[in-house]
All heavy atoms as an XYZ file, in Angstrom:
722
protein
N       0.841     -1.141      0.037
C       0.021     -0.009     -0.037
C       0.877      1.266      0.019
O       1.940      1.258      0.591
C      -0.923     -0.038      1.211
O      -1.757      1.043      1.201
N       0.408      2.247     -0.615
C       1.144      3.534     -0.683
C       0.980      4.298      0.540
O      -0.105      4.676      0.927
C       0.695      4.324     -1.908
C       0.784      3.582     -3.233
C       0.178      4.429     -4.298
C       0.178      3.697     -5.615
N      -0.592      4.350     -6.629
N       2.066      4.663      1.283
C       2.035      5.494      2.402
C       1.182      5.000      3.513
O       1.130      3.782      3.778
N       0.445      5.857      4.213
C      -0.383      5.495      5.278
C      -1.833      5.409      4.848
O      -2.635      6.310      5.100
C      -0.289      6.571      6.366
C       0.566      6.109      7.552
O       0.865      4.946      7.640
N       0.902      7.025      8.412
N      -2.257      4.363      4.255
C      -3.531      4.177      3.693
C      -4.281      3.134      4.419
O      -3.709      2.124      4.861
C      -3.509      3.858      2.180
C      -2.980      4.956      1.359
C      -2.672      4.531     -0.048
N      -3.890      4.093     -0.698
C      -4.069      4.184     -1.964
N      -3.183      4.654     -2.755
N      -5.167      3.734     -2.547
N      -5.569      3.324      4.592
C      -6.444      2.289      5.172
C      -6.541      1.089      4.185
O      -6.430      1.332      2.968
C      -7.749      2.821      5.514
N      -6.913     -0.022      4.662
C      -7.041     -1.212      3.840
C      -8.503     -1.660      3.974
O      -9.036     -1.877      5.132
C      -6.120     -2.356      4.292
C      -6.207     -3.625      3.489
C      -5.769     -3.440      2.082
C      -5.246     -4.637      4.193
N      -9.225     -1.856      2.890
C     -10.556     -2.286      2.841
C     -10.548     -3.679      2.132
O     -10.255     -3.809      1.016
C     -11.457     -1.375      2.028
C     -12.949     -1.654      2.122
C     -13.755     -0.795      2.824
C     -13.512     -2.743      1.515
C     -15.150     -1.059      2.852
C     -14.844     -2.970      1.496
C     -15.671     -2.130      2.225
N     -10.899     -4.747      2.951
C     -11.003     -6.145      2.435
C     -12.401     -6.511      2.222
O     -13.259     -6.314      3.134
C     -10.364     -7.122      3.351
C      -8.887     -6.893      3.621
C      -8.402     -7.873      4.697
C      -8.091     -7.005      2.385
N     -12.725     -7.068      1.081
C     -14.069     -7.587      0.800
C     -13.908     -9.035      0.406
O     -13.247     -9.387     -0.591
C     -14.692     -6.749     -0.373
C     -16.119     -7.183     -0.639
C     -17.186     -6.550      0.033
C     -16.400     -8.172     -1.546
C     -18.493     -6.867     -0.211
C     -17.684     -8.488     -1.773
C     -18.769     -7.825     -1.126
N     -14.425     -9.944      1.231
C     -14.303    -11.392      1.036
C     -15.692    -11.843      0.403
O     -16.735    -11.574      0.928
C     -14.010    -12.103      2.306
C     -13.858    -13.602      2.041
C     -12.728    -11.543      2.906
N     -15.576    -12.637     -0.709
C     -16.753    -13.162     -1.306
C     -16.502    -14.529     -1.915
O     -15.375    -14.973     -1.879
C     -17.232    -12.148     -2.407
C     -16.247    -11.953     -3.500
C     -15.062    -11.217     -3.375
C     -16.340    -12.333     -4.842
N     -14.478    -11.196     -4.608
C     -15.181    -11.864     -5.512
C     -17.267    -13.088     -5.558
C     -14.973    -12.147     -6.819
C     -17.043    -13.337     -6.938
C     -15.861    -12.845     -7.565
N     -17.509    -15.194     -2.359
C     -17.364    -16.527     -2.943
C     -18.002    -16.681     -4.257
O     -18.575    -15.687     -4.815
C     -17.756    -17.622     -1.977
C     -19.276    -17.612     -1.723
O     -20.009    -16.915     -2.416
O     -19.700    -18.268     -0.689
N     -18.028    -17.833     -4.830
C     -18.607    -18.034     -6.160
C     -20.112    -17.811     -6.220
O     -20.675    -17.668     -7.289
N     -20.830    -17.838     -5.098
C     -22.231    -17.522     -5.038
C     -22.401    -15.970     -5.059
O     -22.980    -15.420     -4.190
C     -22.844    -18.154     -3.793
C     -24.355    -17.991     -3.821
O     -24.949    -17.719     -4.914
N     -24.952    -18.170     -2.688
N     -21.846    -15.329     -6.097
C     -21.741    -13.922     -6.213
C     -23.107    -13.269     -6.303
O     -23.203    -12.047     -6.074
C     -20.866    -13.450     -7.303
C     -21.469    -13.724     -8.648
C     -22.140    -12.733     -9.281
C     -21.285    -14.917     -9.301
C     -22.727    -12.993    -10.567
C     -21.854    -15.178    -10.491
C     -22.532    -14.202    -11.149
O     -23.131    -14.421    -12.338
N     -24.174    -13.995     -6.669
C     -25.484    -13.384     -6.772
C     -25.930    -12.665     -5.515
O     -26.598    -11.646     -5.521
C     -26.564    -14.381     -7.199
C     -26.370    -14.792     -8.673
O     -26.039    -14.021     -9.477
N     -26.615    -16.027     -8.904
N     -25.517    -13.215     -4.404
C     -25.841    -12.560     -3.104
C     -25.008    -11.312     -2.841
O     -25.266    -10.569     -1.939
C     -25.677    -13.591     -1.914
O     -24.309    -14.030     -1.923
C     -26.588    -14.776     -2.063
N     -23.947    -11.103     -3.649
C     -23.040    -10.029     -3.413
C     -23.054     -8.937     -4.484
O     -22.350     -7.998     -4.369
C     -21.585    -10.540     -3.347
C     -21.354    -11.556     -2.297
C     -21.131    -12.877     -2.588
C     -21.267    -11.193     -0.941
C     -20.855    -13.806     -1.618
C     -21.071    -12.113      0.037
C     -20.874    -13.471     -0.332
O     -20.608    -14.333      0.618
N     -23.942     -9.064     -5.446
C     -23.910     -8.134     -6.590
C     -24.083     -6.662     -6.147
O     -23.291     -5.801     -6.535
C     -24.943     -8.507     -7.630
C     -24.558     -9.787     -8.386
C     -25.134     -7.343     -8.661
C     -25.548    -10.246     -9.388
N     -25.022     -6.377     -5.267
C     -25.207     -5.013     -4.806
C     -23.965     -4.546     -4.053
O     -23.586     -3.428     -4.155
C     -26.514     -4.928     -3.907
C     -27.722     -5.079     -4.791
O     -27.714     -4.731     -5.934
N     -28.792     -5.531     -4.134
N     -23.465     -5.435     -3.142
C     -22.318     -5.069     -2.364
C     -21.029     -4.825     -3.237
O     -20.276     -3.927     -2.987
C     -21.995     -6.182     -1.303
C     -22.950     -6.223     -0.212
C     -24.195     -7.070     -0.457
O     -24.365     -7.561     -1.626
O     -24.965     -7.230      0.407
N     -20.913     -5.665     -4.324
C     -19.776     -5.457     -5.206
C     -19.924     -4.076     -5.987
O     -18.916     -3.398     -6.175
C     -19.687     -6.612     -6.251
C     -19.154     -7.923     -5.695
C     -19.343     -9.010     -6.715
C     -17.749     -7.815     -5.226
N     -21.141     -3.719     -6.344
C     -21.343     -2.396     -6.984
C     -21.000     -1.279     -6.094
O     -20.398     -0.245     -6.419
C     -22.692     -2.321     -7.557
C     -22.973     -3.227     -8.787
C     -22.031     -2.899     -9.942
O     -21.746     -1.740    -10.252
O     -21.649     -3.906    -10.620
N     -21.431     -1.459     -4.798
C     -21.152     -0.452     -3.773
C     -19.675     -0.378     -3.525
O     -19.097      0.747     -3.402
C     -21.931     -0.783     -2.510
C     -21.744      0.229     -1.403
C     -22.303      1.532     -1.569
C     -21.062      0.001     -0.233
C     -22.110      2.479     -0.548
C     -20.885      0.886      0.724
C     -21.430      2.181      0.565
O     -21.227      3.145      1.564
N     -18.970     -1.523     -3.480
C     -17.523     -1.587     -3.328
C     -16.832     -0.753     -4.421
O     -15.930      0.002     -4.125
C     -17.092     -3.110     -3.327
C     -15.658     -3.240     -3.193
C     -15.102     -3.388     -1.997
C     -14.756     -3.283     -4.336
C     -13.720     -3.642     -1.795
C     -13.471     -3.518     -4.203
C     -12.878     -3.676     -2.927
N     -17.306     -0.934     -5.667
C     -16.698     -0.165     -6.786
C     -16.920      1.354     -6.679
O     -16.016      2.119     -6.936
C     -17.247     -0.687     -8.110
C     -16.696     -2.113     -8.482
C     -17.337     -2.713     -9.703
C     -17.953     -1.915    -10.704
N     -18.512     -2.711    -11.835
N     -18.096      1.740     -6.123
C     -18.365      3.161     -5.965
C     -17.402      3.710     -4.859
O     -16.952      4.836     -4.998
C     -19.856      3.397     -5.642
C     -20.770      3.257     -6.812
C     -22.147      3.813     -6.528
N     -22.792      3.321     -5.421
C     -23.623      2.182     -5.427
N     -23.764      1.503     -6.592
N     -24.249      1.762     -4.352
N     -17.316      2.952     -3.731
C     -16.397      3.356     -2.710
C     -14.974      3.504     -3.194
O     -14.282      4.495     -2.903
C     -16.416      2.372     -1.548
C     -17.594      2.418     -0.628
C     -17.494      1.180      0.346
C     -17.639      3.701      0.138
N     -14.605      2.539     -4.061
C     -13.202      2.599     -4.594
C     -13.036      3.897     -5.460
O     -12.034      4.554     -5.309
C     -12.939      1.360     -5.475
C     -11.580      1.410     -6.101
O     -10.569      1.476     -5.426
N     -11.531      1.474     -7.419
N     -13.982      4.245     -6.277
C     -13.868      5.438     -7.033
C     -13.800      6.692     -6.231
O     -13.003      7.628     -6.498
C     -15.065      5.525     -8.097
C     -14.936      4.643     -9.281
C     -15.956      4.928    -10.313
N     -17.312      4.708     -9.882
C     -17.991      3.518     -9.947
N     -17.308      2.454    -10.409
N     -19.210      3.439     -9.552
N     -14.532      6.709     -5.140
C     -14.618      7.919     -4.275
C     -13.372      8.035     -3.388
O     -12.942      9.154     -3.085
C     -15.850      7.910     -3.434
N     -12.774      6.900     -2.979
C     -11.678      6.974     -1.955
C     -10.342      6.285     -2.411
O      -9.544      5.964     -1.529
C     -12.196      6.292     -0.615
C     -13.310      7.054     -0.033
C     -14.618      6.525     -0.133
C     -13.184      8.241      0.590
C     -15.683      7.142      0.415
C     -14.252      8.926      1.180
C     -15.530      8.335      1.052
N     -10.247      6.067     -3.644
C      -9.038      5.277     -4.135
C      -7.750      5.912     -3.807
O      -6.706      5.233     -3.783
C      -9.127      4.986     -5.652
C      -9.064      6.147     -6.545
C      -9.224      5.732     -7.971
C      -9.298      6.909     -8.917
N      -9.542      6.408    -10.264
N      -7.675      7.243     -3.536
C      -6.420      7.874     -3.090
C      -6.169      7.760     -1.594
O      -5.058      8.070     -1.175
C      -6.440      9.323     -3.581
C      -6.417      9.443     -5.085
O      -5.780      8.620     -5.757
N      -7.125     10.443     -5.600
N      -7.159      7.333     -0.855
C      -6.971      7.263      0.610
C      -7.047      5.827      1.098
O      -6.553      5.572      2.201
C      -8.038      8.093      1.332
C      -7.989      9.515      1.101
C      -9.159     10.050      0.213
O      -9.946      9.275     -0.254
N      -9.284     11.352      0.239
N      -7.660      4.936      0.349
C      -7.922      3.550      0.821
C      -7.483      2.572     -0.268
O      -7.702      2.809     -1.437
C      -9.384      3.337      1.128
C      -9.938      4.328      2.200
C      -9.682      1.890      1.566
C     -11.384      4.254      2.413
N      -6.831      1.505      0.181
C      -6.451      0.394     -0.778
C      -7.596     -0.601     -0.680
O      -7.923     -1.120      0.368
C      -5.121     -0.191     -0.390
O      -4.151      0.723     -0.486
C      -4.800     -1.410     -1.302
N      -8.211     -0.955     -1.850
C      -9.327     -1.816     -1.880
C      -8.885     -3.181     -2.414
O      -8.287     -3.250     -3.479
C     -10.440     -1.226     -2.761
C     -11.115     -0.054     -2.196
C     -10.559      1.209     -2.343
C     -12.280     -0.225     -1.420
C     -11.236      2.301     -1.793
C     -12.885      0.872     -0.838
C     -12.378      2.109     -1.068
N      -9.187     -4.274     -1.684
C      -8.793     -5.584     -2.039
C      -9.999     -6.497     -1.975
O     -10.729     -6.591     -1.004
C      -7.712     -6.101     -1.108
C      -7.257     -7.490     -1.415
C      -6.533     -5.166     -1.052
N     -10.193     -7.171     -3.094
C     -11.231     -8.267     -3.180
C     -10.542     -9.614     -3.004
O      -9.589     -9.924     -3.629
C     -11.919     -8.224     -4.516
C     -12.860     -7.093     -4.770
C     -13.220     -7.059     -6.299
C     -14.086     -7.204     -3.903
N     -11.158    -10.375     -2.105
C     -10.629    -11.793     -1.889
C     -11.758    -12.779     -2.109
O     -12.753    -12.730     -1.380
C     -10.085    -11.932     -0.497
C      -8.938    -11.024     -0.145
C      -9.638    -13.440     -0.222
C      -8.410    -11.064      1.235
N     -11.614    -13.572     -3.158
C     -12.660    -14.543     -3.499
C     -12.235    -15.916     -2.940
O     -11.163    -16.380     -2.998
C     -12.726    -14.682     -5.006
O     -13.576    -15.752     -5.347
N     -13.231    -16.538     -2.321
C     -13.061    -17.884     -1.772
C     -13.544    -18.978     -2.758
O     -13.781    -20.057     -2.411
C     -13.901    -18.008     -0.485
C     -13.453    -17.103      0.657
C     -14.390    -17.296      1.848
C     -12.054    -17.315      1.041
N     -13.665    -18.569     -4.007
C     -14.166    -19.477     -5.078
C     -13.103    -20.506     -5.389
O     -11.964    -20.185     -5.631
C     -14.430    -18.633     -6.303
C     -15.414    -19.375     -7.244
O     -15.394    -20.649     -7.249
O     -16.101    -18.690     -8.005
N     -13.513    -21.756     -5.453
C     -12.642    -22.873     -5.819
C     -12.419    -22.931     -7.320
O     -11.489    -23.530     -7.810
C     -13.181    -24.172     -5.328
C     -13.111    -24.340     -3.848
O     -12.219    -23.763     -3.213
O     -14.070    -24.925     -3.271
N     -13.296    -22.333     -8.102
C     -13.321    -22.447     -9.570
C     -12.662    -21.267    -10.195
O     -13.230    -20.137    -10.243
C     -14.713    -22.606    -10.113
C     -14.772    -22.864    -11.559
O     -14.139    -22.249    -12.307
N     -15.672    -23.801    -11.919
N     -11.415    -21.411    -10.667
C     -10.656    -20.255    -11.279
C     -11.397    -19.642    -12.448
O     -11.483    -18.392    -12.545
C      -9.269    -20.673    -11.704
C      -8.498    -19.593    -12.297
N      -7.842    -18.553    -11.515
C      -8.212    -19.266    -13.568
C      -7.270    -17.726    -12.325
N      -7.472    -18.104    -13.608
N     -11.898    -20.469    -13.368
C     -12.617    -19.930    -14.544
C     -13.810    -19.135    -14.174
O     -14.038    -18.101    -14.727
C     -12.974    -21.054    -15.482
C     -11.763    -21.750    -16.181
C     -11.013    -22.719    -15.239
O     -11.627    -23.209    -14.250
O      -9.839    -22.942    -15.502
N     -14.616    -19.629    -13.281
C     -15.806    -18.838    -12.831
C     -15.417    -17.504    -12.213
O     -15.994    -16.508    -12.452
C     -16.660    -19.716    -11.838
C     -17.822    -18.992    -11.363
C     -18.737    -19.796    -10.517
N     -18.000    -20.397     -9.401
C     -18.508    -21.392     -8.602
N     -19.725    -21.868     -8.886
N     -17.776    -21.859     -7.616
N     -14.348    -17.565    -11.357
C     -13.913    -16.316    -10.711
C     -13.441    -15.311    -11.725
O     -13.815    -14.162    -11.714
C     -12.771    -16.656     -9.752
C     -12.000    -15.506     -9.254
C     -12.413    -14.574     -8.302
C     -10.750    -14.984     -9.733
N     -11.472    -13.627     -8.135
C     -10.440    -13.838     -9.022
C      -9.822    -15.475    -10.659
C      -9.267    -13.130     -9.206
C      -8.691    -14.772    -10.872
C      -8.385    -13.624    -10.136
N     -12.657    -15.829    -12.781
C     -12.221    -14.911    -13.778
C     -13.390    -14.300    -14.561
O     -13.332    -13.146    -14.918
C     -11.250    -15.673    -14.701
C     -10.515    -14.756    -15.657
C      -9.579    -13.809    -14.945
O      -8.688    -14.298    -14.238
N      -9.767    -12.508    -15.083
N     -14.404    -15.094    -14.897
C     -15.536    -14.581    -15.657
C     -16.261    -13.523    -14.801
O     -16.704    -12.472    -15.353
C     -16.531    -15.715    -15.918
C     -16.035    -16.688    -16.997
C     -16.978    -17.925    -17.103
O     -17.859    -18.080    -16.362
N     -16.674    -18.664    -18.182
N     -16.400    -13.727    -13.494
C     -17.106    -12.711    -12.687
C     -16.263    -11.445    -12.642
O     -16.795    -10.323    -12.734
C     -17.383    -13.260    -11.258
C     -18.339    -14.417    -11.351
C     -17.894    -12.223    -10.332
C     -18.424    -15.245    -10.033
N     -15.003    -11.573    -12.405
C     -14.094    -10.397    -12.375
C     -14.175     -9.544    -13.636
O     -14.348     -8.395    -13.611
C     -12.645    -10.807    -12.094
C     -11.672     -9.684    -12.324
C     -12.501    -11.301    -10.625
N     -14.170    -10.284    -14.779
C     -14.313     -9.588    -16.070
C     -15.704     -9.042    -16.314
O     -15.858     -7.891    -16.747
C     -13.950    -10.529    -17.240
C     -12.465    -10.865    -17.224
O     -11.652    -10.091    -16.809
N     -12.108    -12.054    -17.750
N     -16.725     -9.803    -15.960
C     -18.074     -9.337    -16.253
C     -18.421     -8.101    -15.452
O     -19.129     -7.223    -15.937
C     -19.089    -10.447    -15.833
C     -20.567    -10.143    -16.078
C     -21.432    -11.269    -15.746
N     -22.760    -10.954    -15.952
C     -23.803    -11.749    -15.679
N     -23.545    -12.907    -15.147
N     -25.012    -11.341    -15.851
N     -17.963     -7.989    -14.227
C     -18.288     -6.858    -13.386
C     -17.193     -5.847    -13.255
O     -17.128     -5.006    -12.415
C     -18.742     -7.306    -11.962
C     -20.039     -8.079    -12.052
C     -20.108     -9.425    -12.072
C     -21.273     -7.362    -12.222
C     -21.327    -10.124    -12.224
C     -22.483     -8.031    -12.306
C     -22.506     -9.424    -12.315
O     -23.718    -10.077    -12.380
N     -16.219     -5.975    -14.114
C     -15.013     -5.071    -14.174
C     -14.421     -4.852    -12.803
O     -14.258     -3.740    -12.400
C     -15.317     -3.737    -14.936
O     -16.327     -3.056    -14.221
C     -15.662     -3.987    -16.367
N     -14.139     -5.928    -12.105
C     -13.652     -5.839    -10.698
C     -12.123     -5.676    -10.701
O     -11.444     -5.760     -9.631
C     -14.010     -7.092     -9.941
C     -15.498     -7.316     -9.853
C     -15.810     -8.631     -9.090
C     -16.212     -6.184     -9.116
N     -11.496     -5.413    -11.890
C     -10.118     -5.212    -12.006
C      -9.764     -3.732    -12.273
O      -8.663     -3.285    -12.352
C      -9.553     -6.041    -13.115
C     -10.226     -5.845    -14.422
C      -9.856     -4.776    -15.218
C     -11.263     -6.750    -14.810
C     -10.555     -4.569    -16.389
C     -11.918     -6.506    -15.957
C     -11.590     -5.456    -16.815
N     -10.828     -2.927    -12.427
C     -10.620     -1.525    -12.845
C     -10.242     -0.637    -11.716
O     -10.442     -0.946    -10.543
C     -11.921     -1.018    -13.555
O     -12.991     -1.038    -12.625
N      -9.762      0.515    -11.998
C      -9.472      1.626    -11.023
C      -8.574      1.164     -9.865
O      -8.733      1.609     -8.777
C     -10.773      2.243    -10.502
C     -11.529      2.986    -11.500
O     -10.898      3.548    -12.398
O     -12.748      2.941    -11.482
N      -7.709      0.182    -10.153
C      -6.772     -0.111     -9.088
C      -7.242     -1.138     -8.064
O      -6.572     -1.317     -7.054
N      -8.397     -1.720     -8.294
C      -8.863     -2.755     -7.354
C      -7.908     -3.954     -7.446
O      -7.579     -4.376     -8.524
C     -10.273     -3.150     -7.645
C     -11.214     -1.992     -7.476
C     -10.725     -4.318     -6.766
C     -12.676     -2.318     -7.896
N      -7.529     -4.454     -6.274
C      -6.644     -5.620     -6.181
C      -7.501     -6.806     -5.961
O      -8.384     -6.838     -5.072
C      -5.670     -5.449     -5.055
C      -4.766     -4.200     -5.266
C      -4.825     -6.701     -4.880
C      -4.002     -3.805     -4.063
N      -7.275     -7.903     -6.726
C      -8.086     -9.142     -6.658
C      -7.216    -10.305     -6.316
O      -6.104    -10.477     -6.884
C      -8.721     -9.447     -8.038
C      -9.978     -8.598     -8.255
O     -11.028     -8.983     -7.709
N      -9.892     -7.543     -9.030
N      -7.661    -11.124     -5.452
C      -7.049    -12.431     -5.106
C      -8.115    -13.487     -5.089
O      -9.274    -13.241     -4.692
C      -6.371    -12.442     -3.738
C      -5.175    -11.541     -3.679
C      -5.289    -10.265     -2.991
C      -3.963    -11.842     -4.233
C      -4.173     -9.435     -2.916
C      -2.848    -11.044     -4.147
C      -3.016     -9.839     -3.479
O      -1.932     -8.946     -3.437
N      -7.758    -14.599     -5.570
C      -8.615    -15.767     -5.433
C      -7.917    -16.861     -4.623
O      -6.791    -17.295     -4.915
C      -9.003    -16.417     -6.802
C     -10.050    -17.517     -6.724
C     -10.153    -18.288     -8.067
N      -8.936    -18.984     -8.435
C      -8.548    -20.192     -7.925
N      -9.288    -20.809     -7.025
N      -7.439    -20.716     -8.332
N      -8.569    -17.229     -3.524
C      -8.059    -18.322     -2.700
C      -9.125    -19.328     -2.634
O     -10.311    -19.031     -2.910
C      -7.675    -17.873     -1.318
C      -6.549    -16.859     -1.359
C      -8.812    -17.251     -0.581
N      -8.862    -20.557     -2.311
C      -9.975    -21.508     -2.354
C     -10.771    -21.462     -1.035
O     -10.353    -20.818     -0.082
C      -9.397    -22.992     -2.637
C      -8.506    -23.455     -1.559
O      -8.723    -23.168     -0.361
O      -7.570    -24.125     -1.902
N     -11.852    -22.216     -1.043
C     -12.763    -22.147      0.053
C     -12.222    -22.722      1.354
O     -12.713    -22.414      2.371
C     -14.040    -22.928     -0.303
C     -15.239    -22.595      0.519
O     -15.288    -21.496      1.107
N     -16.143    -23.490      0.675
N     -11.155    -23.482      1.231
C     -10.543    -24.083      2.385
C      -9.315    -23.276      2.875
O      -8.433    -23.817      3.551
C     -10.223    -25.528      2.145
N      -9.201    -22.102      2.452
C      -7.993    -21.315      2.689
C      -7.788    -20.978      4.144
O      -8.719    -20.918      4.958
C      -8.054    -19.987      1.899
O      -8.951    -19.125      2.494
N      -6.547    -20.665      4.570
C      -6.197    -20.226      5.836
C      -6.916    -18.942      6.249
O      -7.268    -18.728      7.405
C      -4.710    -20.122      6.028
N      -7.110    -18.062      5.210
C      -7.832    -16.805      5.471
C      -9.176    -17.054      6.043
O      -9.638    -16.414      7.025
C      -7.882    -15.894      4.195
C      -6.478    -15.403      3.779
C      -8.825    -14.815      4.303
C      -6.413    -14.763      2.442
N      -9.930    -17.935      5.413
C     -11.295    -18.244      5.901
C     -11.243    -18.762      7.345
O     -12.084    -18.392      8.150
C     -11.971    -19.280      5.002
C     -13.354    -19.540      5.361
C     -14.007    -20.501      4.339
C     -15.442    -20.758      4.773
N     -16.080    -21.665      3.849
N     -10.310    -19.614      7.619
C     -10.158    -20.200      8.981
C      -9.745    -19.104      9.989
O     -10.327    -18.997     11.073
C      -9.181    -21.363      8.990
C      -9.731    -22.556      8.170
C      -8.722    -23.631      8.031
C      -9.220    -24.661      7.101
N      -8.191    -25.601      6.698
N      -8.701    -18.348      9.602
C      -8.159    -17.413     10.516
C      -9.176    -16.336     10.943
O      -9.234    -15.950     12.090
C      -6.908    -16.704      9.888
C      -6.259    -15.738     10.820
C      -4.982    -15.134     10.252
O      -4.576    -15.554      9.134
N      -4.394    -14.206     10.930
N      -9.972    -15.851      9.977
C     -10.885    -14.761     10.247
C     -12.351    -15.340     10.503
O     -13.241    -14.594     10.625
C     -10.973    -13.757      9.079
C      -9.672    -12.969      9.052
C      -8.670    -13.313      8.076
C      -9.443    -11.975      9.920
C      -7.487    -12.621      8.046
C      -8.236    -11.207      9.913
C      -7.315    -11.545      8.935
O      -6.109    -10.912      8.887
N     -12.395    -16.699     10.627
C     -13.650    -17.379     10.953
C     -14.820    -16.943     10.115
O     -15.904    -16.523     10.567
C     -13.986    -17.125     12.471
C     -12.858    -17.677     13.355
C     -13.152    -17.376     14.819
O     -14.059    -16.751     15.218
N     -12.190    -17.816     15.663
N     -14.564    -16.918      8.784
C     -15.620    -16.520      7.867
C     -16.607    -17.588      7.652
O     -16.320    -18.792      7.379
C     -14.947    -16.147      6.543
C     -14.010    -14.984      6.684
C     -16.017    -15.898      5.449
C     -13.153    -14.685      5.505
N     -17.877    -17.326      7.909
C     -18.995    -18.285      7.767
C     -19.698    -18.048      6.437
O     -19.735    -16.938      5.928
C     -19.964    -18.053      8.881
C     -19.382    -18.068     10.309
C     -19.106    -19.467     10.761
C     -18.707    -19.396     12.171
N     -17.503    -20.077     12.514
N     -20.284    -19.049      5.947
C     -21.077    -19.018      4.735
C     -22.476    -18.724      4.971
O     -23.017    -18.950      6.050
C     -20.862    -20.295      3.891
C     -19.446    -20.466      3.469
C     -19.305    -21.759      2.662
O     -20.109    -21.963      1.726
O     -18.283    -22.395      2.850
């Protein structure tokens, strides 16, 4: 991250239909605060092709948004006790 910026993590999975509104809101926040906050999307999707299609379809790579895909059994899910 550049300098002293806040970090905004958004964790989601392949069942993105439940997250569509949140993802759109996330993009609006990114546009408004991209110079003050680093925005990171973390997908728990096991299917790389499906994740890539969603990222492309909803332009989740634009305006400096950082994307990671980890699988559903990742240490991140366990460490932060993310429930489905």
